[in-house]
C-alpha positions as a printed Julia matrix, in Angstrom:
88×3 Matrix{Float64}:
  99.14  -164.36  -41.6
 102.84  -164.18  -42.43
 105.29  -163.02  -39.8
 107.83  -160.71  -41.44
 109.93  -160.37  -38.32
 112.94  -162.07  -36.82
 113.72  -162.98  -33.24
 116.98  -161.95  -31.6
 118.3   -165.45  -32.18
 117.4   -165.4   -35.88
 119.01  -161.99  -36.41
 122.1   -163.13  -34.51
 122.47  -166.03  -36.98
 121.88  -163.73  -39.97
 124.59  -161.31  -38.8
 126.92  -163.91  -37.23
 126.87  -162.25  -33.8
 125.66  -163.5   -30.44
 122.22  -162.7   -29.02
 124.08  -161.0   -26.17
 125.74  -158.64  -28.64
 122.32  -157.67  -30.01
 121.06  -157.1   -26.45
 124.03  -154.82  -25.74
 123.44  -152.94  -28.99
 119.77  -152.43  -28.09
 120.79  -150.95  -24.74
 123.23  -148.63  -26.54
 120.69  -147.64  -29.26
 122.69  -149.39  -31.97
 121.11  -151.44  -34.73
 117.67  -151.59  -36.26
 114.5   -150.68  -34.36
 112.85  -153.5   -32.45
 109.6   -154.2   -30.65
 108.59  -156.4   -27.77
 105.79  -158.94  -27.94
 103.8   -159.05  -24.71
 106.41  -156.7   -23.22
 109.03  -159.42  -23.25
 110.07  -161.16  -26.46
 112.17  -158.93  -28.74
 111.46  -158.99  -32.47
 112.84  -157.07  -35.44
 110.79  -156.24  -38.56
 112.47  -157.55  -41.7
 112.0   -154.2   -43.47
 113.84  -152.41  -40.61
 116.69  -154.95  -40.76
 117.03  -154.51  -44.5
 116.96  -150.72  -44.19
 119.65  -150.84  -41.49
 121.78  -153.14  -43.63
 121.37  -150.78  -46.59
 122.33  -147.75  -44.46
 125.37  -149.65  -43.22
 126.83  -150.25  -46.68
 130.31  -148.79  -47.09
 132.7   -148.54  -50.01
 135.88  -148.6   -47.92
 137.06  -149.02  -44.34
 137.81  -145.27  -44.32
 134.09  -144.53  -44.79
 132.91  -143.6   -41.28
 129.5   -142.12  -42.09
 127.0   -142.28  -39.24
 123.95  -144.48  -39.56
 120.85  -142.23  -39.42
 118.59  -144.75  -37.68
 121.1   -145.06  -34.81
 121.06  -141.28  -34.34
 117.25  -141.21  -34.28
 117.04  -144.03  -31.72
 119.69  -142.46  -29.48
 117.9   -139.09  -29.6
 114.6   -140.73  -28.67
 116.27  -142.7   -25.88
 117.82  -139.53  -24.41
 114.51  -137.63  -24.65
 112.74  -140.45  -22.82
 115.38  -140.5   -20.09
 115.2   -136.71  -19.69
 111.4   -136.89  -19.39
 111.85  -139.4   -16.57
 114.42  -137.19  -14.86
 117.35  -139.52  -15.59
 120.6   -137.67  -16.39
 122.01  -138.33  -19.88
């Protein structure tokens, strides 16, 4: 069985950022979707990483289009917090 996912450390190397940056982005609903193995180890599906990279393509520094997957994750995060009675 092939594992088409990357760990936080592997994605950090791919994007030249620290694992701590990826952790902060996850908390802020930034970046590609992720899942946890056994409720602990964070992994990213390669297809989600590639989709996020594709959505992030820009033609100039003036291009400030929002990344749709970030909006979806943030909306889901807020809905979950509201359901738990946590203020947004």
